[in-house]
Every structure is written in structure tokens, then in C-alpha cells.
N, C-alpha and C positions, 0 to 999 in steps of 0.2 A: 640254787646258787644263786646268787646275786653279783653284782659287780664288785664288790669288795672280796667275795670267794673268789673271783676270777683273778682279780689283783695279786692275790696272795699265792695262787696256782702259778702265775706267771712268774713271781719272785723266787718261788721253791724250786721250780723248773730249771731256773737259771743258776741258783746255788742254794742247794737245801742246807746248807751250813750257816746261813743267816739265823742271826739271833731272834729269838720273839720280839724283843725289843724292835730290833731294827725293823722288821718286817710290819709290826703295828704302826711304827712310825712312817713308814711309805704308805701304807694303807690308809692312814687316818684313826688307827685304833689304839687302846691302852692295851698292855701286854696280856691280860686277864681275858678280854673278849677275843684277841688274836688268837689266843692259843686255845681258846674252846671251838673257834671256827676251824682250826687246824686240826683238832682233835676230832671233830664231827665230819669232816673232810677226810680223815683217815677211817673213821668208823664206817662211814658209808662207802668206803672201796674207791674212792676219787682218787685219793692218794694210795697207790698200791704198797711203794715201799721208798725208803731214802736210801741211795747207793751210791758209791763212789766210782766215777767213770774212768779208767784206766787206759793209758795210751799201748795198745796193744805191740806196738814198733818197738818201744822201750823196755817192753816186756820180752823181746824176742820172737813176737807172733806176728811177724812181717806179711805173711800170704793169706788173702781172703779169698775164700773160692763158694761160688752160688752153685749148688748141686740141685740139679733137676733130678727127679725119679719118676719112673713110670713102672707101674704094676700090673701084672695081669690079674691078681686076687683083690677084690673090693671088699671081702667080708668083714665084719666087724671083728672077729678073732684076729684075722690078720693084722687089721688096723691097730687094736690093741696091742698085740706084741710089737709091732713094727714101731709104734709110738713109744712103749715103755723102753725098748732097746735104744731106740735113737735119743730119746730124751737123758739118757743115762751117759751120753758121750758127753764128756767135758768140750770137745772142740766144736760142737754144734751150739750156736749161740742163738739160732732164730731156726724156727720148725713149723712150717705150714702145709696144711692139705690146700690143694688149689682147683681151680675149676679151670677147664682150658685142656692144652695138651700134653700138660705134666700133672702128675697125681700130687707130687710133694715137692717142696722146695727148701732146702736148708741154705744156712748162713755158717760157713765154717772158717774157724782163724785157726791156723796153725802156724808153725815157725818157718817152713819150707818146703819145697815139692817133696822131699823124701818123709818128711813128717805126713804130708798129705796122702801119699801112695801107703802108707802104713794106715792112717785113717781110712781110705778107700778100701784096701784089702778087708780091713774088719767090717766096714759096712755092708759091703757084697756078699760076705759070709755070714750074715745074721739071718736073714730071710731071702728067698726066691725075689729077684727083681729083673723087671722086663728091659729096663733100659736105665743107665745112669749116665748123666752129661754134668761135665763139671766145667764151669767158666771161672777164670782166673781174673780179679782185679788187678788192675795195672795201675789204677791211681784213686785213691779216695778224694772224690770232690767235695761232697758234703756230707755230714754225718751229725745227727743232734739227736737229742732224747725228748727234747720239748716239742710239746705237740701242739698244733695250732689251735687256740683256744677259742670258744665263739664270743661275739662282740657281747659286751655287757647288755642286760635287757634295759630297756627305756623306763620299765616301770616294774616294780615287785619282782620276783626271783625268777631265776632260770631254772627251769627243769627239762631235764635232756629225755627225749623219746627216743624208743628203738623203731626202728622199721620194720614189719612184717613183710615176708617175702611171700606171696602167694602161694598156697601146698603147705606150709610149713604149720 
């Protein structure tokens, strides 16, 4: 990726509905080269998808809950069943396997406490869990889908590298 690719990504993160002509104009390209760059970024998986970001409160989904889960079973089979089950729950917007004092963290969005109670009962009925802790968001202070982009390279193309952790 070069500086122009990074500018394109920055624009698309802010507004994915911008026309190719507008993006090209803002980054100094004509439409065809701009479109080809966007297609390459999509083909390379840098652009994962383009979506509309909805307001949960306006949809009646005013309660955000962060759910920490501890389990006594760390087998691959248990994880696969748990991941499949939790991933199928539409209330779960994010699902992470964690390092530290909890094993999994979920971000759950529901209408209200009654809806969360229904979700919670369904969750604990899926598989044996050692501990489930719920933390209720009182106020959303910041929320963005825009990733911090690296500084443009001073020369040539930027090639992201992956860090390798010892023992993997």
C-alpha cells in the first residue's frame, strides 16, 4: 500500500457511499485508476466489507452489555461448540477469546434488562460455564469503526507485517 491507498482507505472509513469520482478527485486520481485500487484493496482483504452503521437506540436496542465468561473446559471441541452457539446469537455483536482472568468477552446489544435476562438464560443453558459476569454500559463515550491508519510511507509502498509470538 502506498500513500494514495491509505488516503482512499481513510475516505472509505468515513463514508463508504462516496462515488469513485469523488474519491479519485480527493486523492488525485481519475476514476479508473481509483476504482482499480479499491478493487485491489477488496481482493487483498484490506477492505473487508462495506456496511451501513445503524443507531441502536433508534432501533430500540438501548442496552449494551459486556459479558465476561470463564469456563472450566478449554478443549477444542468445547470451544468449537461454544463459538458456533454464541456466534449464532444475533444479540452478540463482538465475541473474543481473551488472555488474562476471563476466557471470553462478548459485547451484547439488547432492548432492555428483560431482553438481557432472556439472552442470559439462553447463554447459560448452552454449555457449562464456570462464571458469567455482566457489565452494563451507562453511556457510550466513543464509538467508531474507523481504524487508525499507519502514516504513509516516505518512499515506495507500505507492506504490513505480522508479528510472530515466540512458541507459535
